[in-house]
C-alpha positions in Angstrom: 44.0 42.3 138.8 44.5 41.4 135.2 41.5 40.1 133.2 42.2 37.2 130.9 38.7 35.8 130.2 35.5 37.9 129.5 32.0 36.6 129.0 29.2 38.8 127.5 25.6 37.6 127.9 23.7 39.0 124.9 24.8 39.0 121.3 22.8 41.9 120.1 23.5 45.4 118.9 25.6 46.3 121.9 27.2 43.1 123.0 28.3 41.8 119.6 30.1 44.9 118.3 31.5 45.9 121.8 33.0 42.5 122.4 34.4 42.2 118.8 36.3 45.4 119.4 37.6 44.4 122.8 38.7 41.1 121.3 40.5 42.8 118.5 42.3 45.3 120.7 43.0 42.8 123.5 44.3 39.7 121.8 45.5 38.3 125.2 41.9 38.2 126.5 39.5 35.4 125.6 36.2 37.0 124.8 33.1 34.7 124.6 29.7 36.1 123.6 26.8 33.9 124.6 23.1 34.0 123.7 20.2 31.6 124.0 19.1 32.5 120.5 20.7 29.6 118.5 20.1 31.2 115.1 21.7 34.5 116.2 24.8 32.6 117.4 24.8 30.6 114.1 24.7 33.9 112.2 27.6 35.3 114.2 29.6 32.2 113.4 28.8 32.3 109.6 32.1 31.7 107.7 31.1 34.6 105.5 31.4 37.5 108.0 29.3 39.7 105.6 26.3 37.6 106.8 26.7 38.4 110.5 23.3 39.5 112.1 24.2 43.1 112.7 25.3 45.5 109.9 27.7 48.2 111.0 30.4 49.6 108.6 33.7 47.9 109.5 32.3 45.3 111.9 32.5 42.3 109.6 36.3 42.9 109.2 36.9 43.1 112.9 34.9 39.9 113.5 36.9 38.2 110.8 40.1 39.2 112.4 39.3 38.2 116.0 36.8 35.3 115.6 38.4 31.9 116.3 41.5 33.6 117.7 40.2 35.1 120.9 36.6 35.9 120.0 34.0 33.2 120.3 30.2 33.0 119.9 28.3 30.3 121.8 25.0 29.1 123.3 26.9 27.5 126.2 26.0 30.2 128.7 26.8 28.3 131.9 30.3 27.3 130.6 31.2 30.9 129.7 30.0 32.3 133.0 32.0 29.7 134.9 35.2 30.4 133.0 35.0 34.2 133.0 36.6 36.6 135.5 34.5 39.5 134.1 30.9 39.1 132.9 29.1 41.8 130.8 25.3 41.8 130.9 24.1 43.1 127.6 20.6 41.8 127.3 17.5 43.7 126.2 15.7 46.0 128.6 12.5 47.0 126.7 9.8 49.2 128.0 7.3 47.3 130.1 4.1 46.2 128.3 2.3 45.0 131.5 1.7 45.8 135.1 3.1 48.7 137.1 5.0 51.2 135.0 3.5 49.8 131.7 4.5 51.9 128.8 7.3 53.8 130.7 9.4 51.7 133.1 12.2 49.4 131.9 11.4 45.7 131.9 14.2 44.2 134.0 13.1 40.5 133.8 16.0 39.6 131.5 18.5 41.4 133.8 17.2 39.5 136.8 17.4 36.2 135.0 21.0 36.9 134.1 21.8 37.7 137.7 20.2 34.5 139.0 22.0 32.5 136.4 25.4 34.0 137.3 24.6 33.4 141.0 23.8 29.8 140.3 26.8 29.0 138.1 29.6 31.1 139.7 32.1 29.2 141.9 34.7 31.9 142.0 34.7 35.7 142.6 33.4 37.7 139.6 33.2 41.2 138.3 29.7 41.8 136.8 29.4 44.7 134.4 26.1 46.3 133.5 26.3 47.1 129.8 22.5 47.3 129.1 20.8 50.7 129.6 19.3 50.4 133.0 17.3 52.5 135.5 19.2 54.2 138.3 19.9 51.8 141.2 19.5 48.6 139.2 23.0 47.6 140.3 21.7 47.5 143.8 19.1 44.9 142.9 21.7 42.8 140.9 24.1 42.9 143.9 21.3 41.9 146.3 20.5 38.8 144.1 24.2 37.9 143.7 25.2 38.4 147.4 22.4 36.3 148.7 23.2 33.0 146.9 24.8 31.5 150.0 27.7 30.0 148.0 30.3 32.4 149.3 31.3 33.9 146.0 32.1 37.6 146.1 30.8 39.9 143.3 31.7 43.4 142.3 29.1 45.3 140.2 30.2 47.9 137.7 28.1 50.2 135.5 29.7 50.7 132.1 27.0 52.2 129.8 27.5 52.3 126.1 27.4 55.5 124.1 27.2 54.1 120.6 25.4 55.6 117.7 24.2 52.9 115.4 25.7 53.3 111.9 28.9 54.6 113.5 29.2 52.0 116.3 32.6 50.7 115.2 34.1 54.2 115.0 32.5 55.1 118.4 34.1 52.0 119.9 37.5 52.5 118.4 37.6 56.3 119.2 35.1 57.0 122.0 34.4 60.4 123.4 34.6 58.8 126.8 34.4 55.5 128.6 32.3 55.7 131.8 32.8 53.2 134.6 30.9 53.3 137.8 31.6 51.2 140.9 31.7 51.0 144.6 34.2 53.3 146.5 35.4 50.4 148.6 38.9 48.9 148.1 37.3 45.9 146.3 35.2 48.2 144.2 38.3 50.3 143.2 40.1 47.1 142.3 37.2 46.0 140.0 37.0 49.5 138.4 40.8 49.4 137.7 40.5 46.0 136.1 38.0 47.3 133.6 40.0 50.5 133.1 43.0 48.4 132.2 40.9 46.5 129.5 39.9 49.8 127.8 43.4 51.3 128.3 44.6 48.9 125.6 43.3 51.5 123.0 41.7 54.4 124.9 43.8 57.1 126.6 43.3 57.3 130.4 42.0 60.9 130.2 39.0 59.7 128.3 38.1 57.0 130.9 35.9 58.5 133.6 35.2 56.7 136.9 32.2 57.5 139.1 29.9 55.9 141.6 27.5 53.4 140.2 24.4 55.6 140.5 26.0 58.5 138.6 27.1 56.2 135.8 23.6 54.7 135.4 21.9 58.1 135.4 24.5 59.6 133.0 23.4 57.2 130.2 19.7 58.1 130.5 20.6 61.8 130.7 22.8 61.7 127.6 20.1 60.1 125.5 17.5 62.5 126.9 19.5 65.6 126.0 20.2 64.3 122.5 16.6 63.4 121.8 15.6 66.8 123.2 17.6 68.6 120.6 16.0 66.6 117.8 12.5 67.3 119.1 13.4 71.0 119.6 14.4 71.5 116.0 11.5 69.5 114.8 9.2 71.7 116.8 10.7 74.7 115.1 10.3 73.0 111.7 6.5 73.2 111.9 6.8 76.9 112.8 9.1 77.4 109.9 6.6 75.9 107.5 3.9 78.3 108.7 6.0 81.4 108.6 8.1 80.9 105.4 11.4 80.4 107.2 13.7 77.5 106.3 14.6 75.2 109.2 17.9 74.3 107.7 18.9 77.9 107.6 17.7 78.4 111.2 19.6 75.3 112.3 22.8 76.6 110.6 22.5 80.0 112.2 22.0 78.7 115.7 24.5 75.9 115.3 27.3 78.4 114.8 26.7 79.6 118.4 29.5 77.9 120.3 27.1 77.4 123.3 24.8 75.3 121.1 26.8 73.7 118.4 25.6 72.1 115.1 25.0 68.5 116.1 21.5 66.9 116.3 19.9 70.0 114.8 18.8 68.4 111.5 15.0 68.5 111.1 13.5 65.2 110.1 10.4 63.0 110.3 11.5 62.0 113.9 14.1 60.0 115.8 13.9 56.2 116.2 16.2 53.5 117.5 16.2 51.4 120.6 17.4 54.0 123.1 16.0 57.5 122.9 12.3 56.8 123.4 12.9 53.9 125.9 15.3 55.9 128.0 13.2 59.0 128.1 10.2 57.0 129.1 12.3 55.4 131.8 13.5 58.8 133.0 9.8 60.0 133.1 8.8 57.0 135.2 11.7 57.4 137.6 10.8 61.1 138.1 7.1 60.2 138.7 8.1 57.6 141.3 9.9 60.3 143.2 6.9 62.6 142.9 8.8 64.9 140.5 5.8 65.5 138.2 7.1 68.7 136.6 10.4 67.0 135.7 8.4 64.1 134.3 6.2 66.4 132.2 9.2 68.2 130.9 10.9 65.1 129.5 7.6 63.5 128.3 7.1 66.4 126.0 10.2 65.3 124.0 8.4 62.0 123.2 5.1 63.8 122.5 6.8 66.1 120.0 8.5 63.1 118.3 5.2 61.3 117.9 3.6 64.4 116.6 6.3 64.8 113.9 5.7 61.3 112.5 1.9 61.9 112.4 2.4 65.3 110.8 4.5 63.7 108.1 2.0 61.0 107.2 -0.9 63.6 107.4 0.9 65.8 104.9 1.3 63.0 102.4 -2.5 62.3 102.6 -3.4 66.0 102.4 -1.0 66.7 99.5 -2.3 63.7 97.5 -5.8 65.4 97.4 -6.9 64.1 100.8 -6.9 60.4 99.7 -4.3 57.7 99.3 -6.6 54.8 99.0 -5.3 52.3 96.5 -2.4 54.7 95.7 1.1 53.3 95.6 3.5 55.2 98.0 7.1 54.3 97.7 9.2 54.3 100.8 13.0 54.7 100.4 14.4 53.4 103.7 12.9 51.4 106.6 15.9 51.3 109.1 15.7 54.1 111.6 18.9 55.6 110.3 21.5 54.9 107.6 24.3 52.3 107.9 22.3 50.0 110.2 19.8 47.2 109.8 18.1 48.2 113.1 14.4 49.1 112.6 13.4 49.6 116.3 11.1 52.6 116.6 11.8 53.6 113.1 9.7 56.5 111.8 8.9 54.4 108.7 6.9 51.9 110.7 4.5 54.5 112.1 4.2 56.4 108.8 3.4 53.2 107.0 0.9 52.2 109.6 -0.9 55.6 109.2 -1.0 55.3 105.4 -2.1 51.6 105.5 -5.0 52.7 107.7 -5.9 55.0 104.8 -5.6 52.0 102.5 -2.5 53.1 100.7 -0.2 50.5 99.0 3.3 50.7 100.5 6.3 49.7 98.3 9.6 49.7 100.3 13.2 49.6 99.3 15.9 49.4 102.0 19.4 48.1 101.3 19.7 46.2 104.6 16.1 45.4 105.8 14.1 42.4 104.7 10.4 42.3 103.9 9.8 39.8 106.7 11.4 42.3 109.2 9.2 45.1 107.8 6.0 43.0 108.2 7.1 41.9 111.7 7.5 45.6 112.7 4.0 46.4 111.5 2.5 43.3 113.1 4.1 44.3 116.5 1.9 47.4 116.5 -1.2 45.1 116.5 -3.1 47.8 114.6 -4.7 45.2 112.2 -4.5 41.5 111.4 -1.1 40.3 110.1 -2.7 39.2 106.8 -3.8 42.7 106.1 -0.3 44.1 106.4 0.9 41.5 103.8 -1.8 42.8 101.5 -0.7 46.4 101.8 3.1 46.3 102.0 5.6 44.9 99.5 9.4 45.2 99.4 11.6 45.5 96.4 15.3 44.8 95.6 16.0 48.3 94.3 14.5 51.7 94.4 13.6 52.0 90.8 11.3 49.0 91.0 9.8 50.3 94.3 9.0 53.7 92.7 7.7 52.4 89.4 4.0 53.4 89.1 4.0 55.2 92.5 2.1 58.4 93.1 4.7 59.6 95.7 8.1 58.8 97.1 8.8 59.2 100.9 12.4 59.3 102.1 12.4 57.7 105.5 16.1 56.8 106.0 19.1 59.0 105.0 21.0 56.3 103.0 23.7 57.9 101.0 22.8 56.0 97.9 19.5 57.8 97.6 21.3 61.0 96.7 23.0 59.3 93.7 20.0 58.0 91.9 18.8 58.9 88.4 15.8 60.8 89.6 14.7 61.7 86.1 14.4 57.9 85.5 12.3 57.6 88.7 10.1 60.5 87.7 9.4 59.1 84.2 8.2 55.8 85.8 5.7 57.4 88.2 2.2 58.7 88.1 1.8 62.4 87.4 1.9 64.6 89.2 4.8 62.9 91.0 5.5 63.8 94.6 8.6 63.5 96.8 8.3 63.8 100.6 11.8 64.2 101.9 11.5 63.1 105.6 15.3 63.4 106.0 16.0 66.5 104.0 18.8 64.9 102.0 17.8 65.6 98.4 18.3 68.8 96.3 15.0 70.6 96.0 15.9 72.6 92.9 17.1 69.6 90.9 14.0 67.6 91.7 11.6 70.5 90.9 13.5 71.1 87.6 12.7 67.5 86.7 9.0 68.0 87.4 8.6 66.6 90.9 6.3 68.3 93.4 8.9 68.4 96.2 8.0 68.6 100.0 10.6 68.7 102.7 10.5 69.1 106.5 10.6 72.7 107.7 10.3 74.9 104.6 
């Protein structure tokens, strides 16, 4: 079965970049990305591709090449579903904020709405691909909805989780460690799996395309994120011990990272991990374990989240304690608001929680981030519902450059590891600040000796 038309429901951080790369690498396949958010689709269709809604290095060039040729962005969801032979579901699956499983389980209402819309519109057989991160056995629920429409259409459900790291998403898509596809072991299921394998085989070698049953594929995504987050929390736990004992966590990380059984990746101590996946997926894993009565398993993975939250609170507490136990009416400059460099995604960013803690202490927060707007920062704080929105506006301001953000500040906190922060004239920043001038390096990217020679009181994680 050769696929010639693909539809993706959801034009977000997964759907947009993934479909752009598929369109670029498969010029004979028409790829249509649909979303009910009219502004988002308008932004994807902006003639200046530098203004597309998602910032990823290299993405605007790929969109510029494929858009209008075989890549299209539209709000006509029904039309795209009707035309497509293969439909990717790439909508948001946030943690539930209500009812059973509140605070842990994935909220699947958008997934179900997609399934019901596909069932209502489809007049011919379809392959439906789960691209969103989902709990184990979600495919079973989707298949139940689709198979009971009464219109005679046959559906095959595949699980094809993404393993993208924001900031390197284009590189990850062009040169993936692996492509994972789960499906039924029936002849029809195998045909559907092979159809998706053939799409990726346009640029990914077959030895890196793994096929499994649906349940293994769904659980593999949760497990991968849990293991990666666990490594971050593990080194962050050691960073606190390093600070107490006089060890240097970067030296510890380098020493253990040279062990071939461990490896060096995800061993950089920091203020904590963020992003849309790690916390959500671990909480989902915890909830699944609890529903099966596996309380020890649930407790084990929940500790990863507890450690991450502790690291953020510890960072903000250190700022307060170092600034003579009060930050009231003091200006604290934040360099970075995105959860990591090379992305404009702020979901679960450490900056949000550190800012929230400091605003509760009546600090004035001045932020510079090259890709995040002031409105987005305020929306992030408002979402926490810690205080009235008007109060957040009184305590947070954003600037167009780091030098203005730091002018008159008592301290600078590095919250995102943007490369440009290492290139600044830190003497100029020091001269514009209150003295003593403090730097709290939450990402351990600056040179301590250089800053201390200038006159800064320098603080970093884990030393």
